[in-house]
VOBAMAR-48181 format. One line per field, with one value per residue (C-alpha): x, y, z; residue in one letter; residue number from 1. Coordinates in steps of 0.25 Angstrom, whole numbers, plus 2048, in hexadecimal, padded with zeros to 3 digits. Example, Ala and Ser with C-alpha at 12.3 -4.5 7.8 and 13.67 -1.06 7.14 Angstrom:
// residues 2
X: c(831	837)
Y: c(7EE	7FC)
Z: c(81F	81D)
rest: c(a	s)
nr: c(1	2)
This chain:
// residues 235
X: c(92B	930	932	924	91E	927	923	914	916	91C	911	907	90D	90E	8FF	8FC	904	8FD	8EF	8F3	8F7	8EA	8E1	8E8	8E3	8D5	8D4	8D8	8CB	8C3	8CA	8C8	8B9	8B8	8BF	8B6	8AA	8AF	8B0	8A2	89D	8A5	8A0	892	894	899	88D	884	88B	88A	87C	87A	882	879	86D	872	875	867	861	86A	864	856	85A	85F	853	84A	853	851	842	841	84A	841	834	83A	83E	830	82A	834	830	821	823	82B	820	815	81D	81F	810	80C	816	810	802	806	80C	800	7F7	801	800	7F1	7F0	7FA	7F1	7E4	7EB	7F0	7E1	7DF	7DE	7DF	7D9	7D8	7C9	7C2	7B8	7AE	7AA	7A3	7A7	7A0	797	793	796	79E	7A5	7B3	7BC	7C7	7D0	7D0	7D7	7CF	7D4	7CC	7CD	7C1	7B8	7AC	7B6	7BB	7AD	7AA	7B7	7B3	7A5	7AC	7B5	7A9	7A5	7B1	7BA	7C7	7C5	7BC	7B9	7B5	7A7	7A3	795	793	799	78D	787	788	78D	786	78B	792	794	798	791	791	797	78C	790	785	786	77C	77C	775	771	770	769	776	77C	771	776	76F	76C	77A	781	779	77D	78C	78B	786	790	79B	797	796	7A4	7AB	7A5	7A4	7B3	7B5	7B3	7AC	7A1	796	78A	787	77A	778	76F	76A	767	767	75C	75C	758	753	75C	768	765	758	75D	763	75E	766	769	768	773	77C	784	790	78D)
Y: c(925	923	914	913	919	90F	903	907	908	8FB	8F5	8FB	8F6	8E8	8E9	8ED	8E1	8D8	8DD	8DB	8CD	8CA	8CF	8C6	8B8	8BE	8C0	8B2	8AC	8B5	8AF	8A1	8A4	8AA	89D	894	89C	89A	88C	88B	892	889	87D	882	883	875	870	877	872	864	866	86B	85F	856	85C	85A	84C	84A	850	847	83B	840	842	834	82E	836	831	822	824	82A	81F	814	81B	81B	80D	809	811	80A	7FC	800	805	7F8	7EF	7F7	7F6	7E7	7E5	7ED	7E4	7D8	7DC	7E0	7D2	7CC	7D3	7D0	7C1	7C2	7C8	7BD	7B2	7B9	7BA	7AC	7A7	7AE	7A6	7AA	7A3	7A5	7A3	7A5	7B0	7B3	7C0	7C4	7CE	7DC	7D6	7CB	7C1	7B6	7B2	7B5	7AD	7B5	7B0	7B8	7B6	7B6	7B6	7B0	7AA	7A1	799	7A3	7AE	7A7	7A6	7B5	7B9	7B1	7B8	7C6	7C3	7C1	7CF	7D7	7D7	7DF	7DE	7E7	7DB	7D2	7D6	7D0	7CA	7CB	7D9	7E0	7D4	7D5	7C9	7C8	7BA	7AE	7A0	792	786	777	77B	785	793	79D	7AB	7B6	7C3	7CF	7D3	7E2	7E6	7EB	7DD	7D6	7D2	7CD	7BF	7BC	7C4	7BC	7AE	7B3	7B7	7AA	7A2	7AB	7A8	799	799	7A1	79A	78C	78C	789	77A	77A	783	779	783	792	797	7A5	7AE	7BC	7C4	7B6	7B0	7A6	7AD	7A7	7AF	7B8	7C3	7BF	7B8	7AA	7A0	79F	791	78E	78A	78B	77F	77B	778)
Z: c(943	935	938	93D	931	928	930	92F	920	91F	927	91E	912	918	91C	90D	908	911	90D	8FF	901	909	8FD	8F2	8F8	8F9	8EA	8E7	8ED	8E4	8D8	8DD	8DF	8D1	8CB	8D3	8CE	8C0	8C2	8C8	8BC	8B3	8BA	8B9	8AA	8A9	8B1	8A7	89B	8A1	8A3	895	890	899	893	885	888	88D	880	878	880	87D	86E	86D	874	86A	85E	864	865	857	851	858	853	845	846	84A	83F	835	83B	839	82B	827	82E	826	819	81B	81F	812	80A	810	80D	7FE	7FD	802	7F8	7ED	7F0	7F1	7E3	7DD	7E3	7DD	7CF	7D0	7D0	7C3	7B6	7A8	79C	78D	789	77C	77B	770	769	75D	752	750	746	74F	744	74C	759	75B	765	76D	778	785	792	79F	7AD	7B8	7C6	7C6	7BC	7BE	7BB	7AF	7A9	7AC	7A6	799	799	79B	78F	786	78A	785	779	777	768	760	756	761	767	775	774	784	786	78B	793	7A2	7AA	7B7	7BC	7B8	7BF	7BC	7C2	7BE	7B0	7AD	7AC	7AF	7AA	7AE	7A5	7A3	795	792	785	77F	781	778	76A	75D	75A	755	760	76A	765	764	772	777	76F	774	782	780	779	783	790	78B	788	797	798	7A6	7A0	79C	79A	79B	7A2	79C	7A5	7A2	7AF	7B6	7AD	7A2	795	788	780	783	77A	773	767	76B	774	781	787	796	798	78C	789	781	772)
rest: c(x	x	x	x	x	x	x	x	x	x	x	x	x	x	x	x	x	x	x	x	x	x	x	x	x	x	x	x	x	x	x	x	x	x	x	x	x	x	x	x	x	x	x	x	x	x	x	x	x	x	x	x	x	x	x	x	x	x	x	x	x	x	x	x	x	x	x	x	x	x	x	x	x	x	x	x	x	x	x	x	x	x	x	x	x	x	x	x	x	x	x	x	x	x	x	x	x	x	x	x	x	x	x	x	x	x	x	x	x	x	x	x	x	x	x	x	x	x	x	x	x	x	x	x	x	x	x	x	x	x	x	x	x	x	x	x	x	x	x	x	x	x	x	x	x	x	x	x	x	x	x	x	x	x	x	x	x	x	x	x	x	x	x	x	x	x	x	x	x	x	x	x	x	x	x	x	x	x	x	x	x	x	x	x	x	x	x	x	x	x	x	x	x	x	x	x	x	x	x	x	x	x	x	x	x	x	x	x	x	x	x	x	x	x	x	x	x	x	x	x	x	x	x	x	x	x	x	x	x	x	x	x	x	x	x)
nr: c(1	2	3	4	5	6	7	8	9	10	11	12	13	14	15	16	17	18	19	20	21	22	23	24	25	26	27	28	29	30	31	32	33	34	35	36	37	38	39	40	41	42	43	44	45	46	47	48	49	50	51	52	53	54	55	56	57	58	59	60	61	62	63	64	65	66	67	68	69	70	71	72	73	74	75	76	77	78	79	80	81	82	83	84	85	86	87	88	89	90	91	92	93	94	95	96	97	98	99	100	101	102	103	104	105	106	107	108	109	110	111	112	113	114	115	116	117	118	119	120	121	122	123	124	125	126	127	128	129	130	131	132	133	134	135	136	137	138	139	140	141	142	143	144	145	146	147	148	149	150	151	152	153	154	155	156	157	158	159	160	161	162	163	164	165	166	167	168	169	170	171	172	173	174	175	176	177	178	179	180	181	182	183	184	185	186	187	188	189	190	191	192	193	194	195	196	197	198	199	200	201	202	203	204	205	206	207	208	209	210	211	212	213	214	215	216	217	218	219	220	221	222	223	224	225	226	227	228	229	230	231	232	233	234	235)
């Protein structure tokens, strides 16, 4: 009887041992599954990182393209600005050349101009420089020189006379003027005015005669004191 009990106990212990050994292999697959899950998670994370990296790469490409576009635009703008600048410089050079050509047509000449003194006692000759680009302008500048003086002791005799027109044909210089009342002088002043006109304009050799008109008409006397020749000639 005791032997049976002992055998039963040994058998029970053996079964328990066998049961324990059977449970150990069962735990291993769980660990393997957990490890596999971790790897899958890690793999997913790697894929995500790769995706993010790919996205960043795409963004970088877009940024690069944008930079190239901006650079191209800037280059085009710079080229346009340079072109405009060169065009403006070219235009400026053209204008400068035109001005130089115009100035090269100007001539300068020293002429004798005649004035009287404040008391109207005599005529006084003064040299003045005039600039002109044509013969008609030369005569006009000479007449204008008779109308102004830069010295107080030299009185212009034609200062208040208005010049309407002036032209030259076949050696005759025709001058049309307007005589305001304040431009009229006494007998002595009128003679000095005609002498000043003759001496100033007849110094040009090509001027053979002077036809002086008042408002387009031939008058007997310029200011009412001295007879006026039509035309006036060299004496």
